[in-house]
C-alpha positions in Angstrom: 10.7 13.6 -18.4 12.8 11.6 -16.0 15.6 9.6 -17.6 14.8 5.9 -17.9 17.1 3.5 -16.1 17.1 -0.3 -16.5 14.4 -1.6 -14.1 13.3 -5.0 -12.9 9.5 -5.0 -12.4 8.0 -8.2 -11.0 4.3 -9.0 -11.2 3.0 -11.8 -9.0 -0.4 -13.3 -8.3 -2.2 -11.7 -5.3 -1.1 -14.1 -2.6 -3.7 -13.1 0.0 -6.6 -11.9 -2.1 -8.5 -9.1 -0.4 -6.5 -6.3 1.2 -7.6 -6.0 4.8 -6.0 -2.6 5.5 -8.5 0.3 5.8 -8.0 1.5 2.2 -11.3 3.4 2.2 -10.2 5.5 5.2 -6.7 6.0 3.7 -8.2 7.4 0.5 -10.6 9.6 2.3 -7.8 11.1 4.4 -5.6 11.5 1.3 -8.5 13.4 -0.3 -9.0 15.5 2.8 -5.3 16.5 2.9 -4.8 16.7 -0.8 -2.3 13.9 -1.3 -1.9 12.3 -4.7 0.3 9.6 -3.2 2.0 8.6 0.0 5.3 6.7 0.5 5.5 4.4 3.4 8.9 4.1 5.1 8.3 3.0 8.7 8.1 -0.7 9.5 4.5 -0.4 10.9 3.2 1.4 7.8 5.1 -0.7 5.2 3.7 -3.8 6.9 0.2 -2.3 7.1 0.0 -1.5 3.4 2.0 -4.5 2.1 0.2 -7.2 4.2 3.3 -8.9 5.5 6.0 -8.4 8.1 9.7 -8.8 7.5 11.6 -11.0 10.1 15.0 -10.6 11.8 17.6 -8.4 10.1 15.3 -7.3 7.3 12.9 -5.9 10.0 15.8 -4.1 11.7 16.6 -2.3 8.4 13.1 -0.8 8.4 13.9 1.0 11.7 17.2 2.6 10.7 16.7 5.9 8.9 20.2 5.6 7.4 19.9 2.0 6.3 21.4 1.2 2.9 18.7 -1.4 2.5 15.5 0.6 3.0 12.3 -0.7 1.6 9.6 1.7 0.5 6.0 1.4 -0.6 4.3 3.9 -3.0 0.5 4.1 -2.5 -1.1 6.4 -5.1 -4.6 7.8 -4.7 -5.4 6.2 -8.1 -3.3 3.6 -9.8 -1.4 0.5 -8.8 0.7 0.6 -5.6 4.3 -0.4 -5.8 7.0 -1.7 -3.4 10.6 -0.6 -4.0 12.8 -3.3 -2.6 16.4 -4.6 -2.6 17.2 -8.1 -3.8 17.3 -9.5 -0.3 13.8 -8.1 0.6 12.1 -9.0 -2.7 11.6 -12.8 -2.3 9.5 -12.6 0.8 7.3 -9.9 -0.7 6.8 -12.0 -3.8 5.6 -14.8 -1.6 3.5 -13.0 1.0 2.4 -9.5 0.0 -1.1 -8.8 -1.3 0.4 -6.2 -3.7 1.6 -7.2 -7.1 4.0 -4.6 -8.3 7.6 -5.0 -7.1 10.5 -2.8 -8.2 13.9 -4.2 -7.3 16.9 -1.9 -6.9 20.6 -2.6 -6.4 20.8 -1.3 -2.9 24.5 -0.3 -3.0 24.4 1.2 -6.5 21.1 3.0 -6.6 19.1 4.9 -4.0 15.6 3.5 -3.6 14.3 7.1 -3.7 15.5 7.4 -7.3 13.2 4.5 -8.1 10.4 5.9 -6.0 10.7 9.2 -8.0 10.5 7.1 -11.2 7.4 5.3 -10.0 5.7 8.6 -9.1 6.6 10.0 -12.5 5.1 6.9 -14.2 1.9 7.4 -12.1 1.7 11.0 -13.3 1.9 12.6 -9.9 5.5 13.7 -9.7 4.5 17.3 -9.7 1.6 17.0 -7.2 1.4 16.6 -3.4 3.3 13.6 -2.1 3.4 12.4 1.5 6.5 11.0 3.1 6.8 9.9 6.8 9.1 12.6 8.0 9.5 11.0 11.4 11.1 8.0 9.7 13.2 9.6 6.9 16.6 11.0 7.7 17.4 14.7 7.0 19.7 13.6 4.2 17.0 11.5 2.6 14.5 14.4 2.9 16.9 16.7 1.0 17.3 13.9 -1.6 13.5 13.6 -2.0 13.2 17.4 -2.5 15.9 17.3 -5.2 14.4 14.3 -7.0 10.9 15.8 -7.0 11.6 19.5 -7.5 8.1 20.3 -8.8 6.2 18.3 -6.2 4.9 19.5 -2.9 6.5 17.2 -0.3 4.6 17.0 3.0 4.7 14.9 6.1 2.2 12.0 6.1 3.2 10.4 9.5 0.1 11.6 11.3 -2.2 10.7 8.4 -1.1 7.1 8.5 -1.6 7.0 12.3 -5.1 8.2 11.8 -5.7 5.6 9.1 -4.8 2.8 11.5 -7.0 4.1 14.3 -10.1 2.5 12.7 -9.8 -1.2 12.1 -11.6 -3.1 9.4 -13.6 -6.2 10.4 -10.8 -8.3 8.9 -8.2 -6.5 10.9 -10.2 -7.1 14.1 -10.5 -10.8 13.2 -6.7 -11.0 12.7 -6.0 -9.3 16.0 -8.4 -11.7 17.8 -6.8 -14.7 16.2 -3.3 -13.5 17.2 -4.5 -12.9 20.8 -6.0 -16.4 21.0 -2.8 -18.0 19.6 -0.7 -16.1 22.2 -3.0 -17.1 25.0 -2.6 -20.8 23.9 1.1 -20.4 23.9 1.1 -18.9 27.4 -1.1 -21.7 28.7 1.3 -24.3 27.2 4.6 -22.7 28.3 4.0 -20.9 31.6 3.0 -24.0 33.6 6.3 -25.6 32.6 8.5 -22.7 34.0 10.7 -23.8 36.9 13.0 -22.0 39.3 16.4 -21.4 37.6 14.9 -21.1 34.1 16.2 -17.9 32.4 14.0 -15.3 30.7 15.7 -16.2 27.4 14.8 -19.9 27.8 11.2 -19.1 28.7 10.9 -16.6 25.8 12.3 -19.1 23.3 9.7 -21.6 24.4 6.9 -19.1 23.9 8.3 -18.1 20.5 8.5 -21.7 19.4 5.0 -22.4 20.6 3.7 -19.4 18.6 5.4 -20.4 15.4 4.3 -24.0 15.8 0.7 -22.8 16.1 0.9 -20.9 12.9 2.1 -17.4 13.8 3.6 -15.7 10.7 5.8 -13.5 12.8 6.7 -13.3 16.5 8.9 -10.8 18.2 12.3 -12.1 19.1 15.1 -11.1 21.5 
């Protein structure tokens, strides 16, 4: 049995109610490939399964495979999903995610993969087939995962998650349509005001401001 460390576990109300990700397809593909759990590491899949997007520097840490502030999401085939976050990333998740379980780690004192291994152990799947996104995990982290889960079968779930996202739920389609309409409105507002001599940065900042003012939760910055 894995040794127990002091843990902070936070339970919050489900901020958004229904999960709009294609969970039915995710579970079907997990069954097809024999996964008892998958661990999301990439920005796109963490966002897809957690229901919110990190802004700014927090988002950048999702893209660095050697980041000391990685955030991870454990999605079991059965049982409650969990986010493993550092103290900087946790507040936004508490506010915006549709998931309830948050495990907070001291990012410079504890590897988040140690906590992931604990979560998998608590779920009873630490000796089964676990999917990690090999395209987004460093070689050092991959070795660490294998050492932490010596009895598990560790497999690449990158393609599985791509296949999950191919088919959108009606709620996803509605969200994409709403985002497209919002961006169209921002373009219609800003582009007629562009004048010779305006820099791309200036025009871009106006578009971002218009998107945020119209209710966008996240807009790509420079």
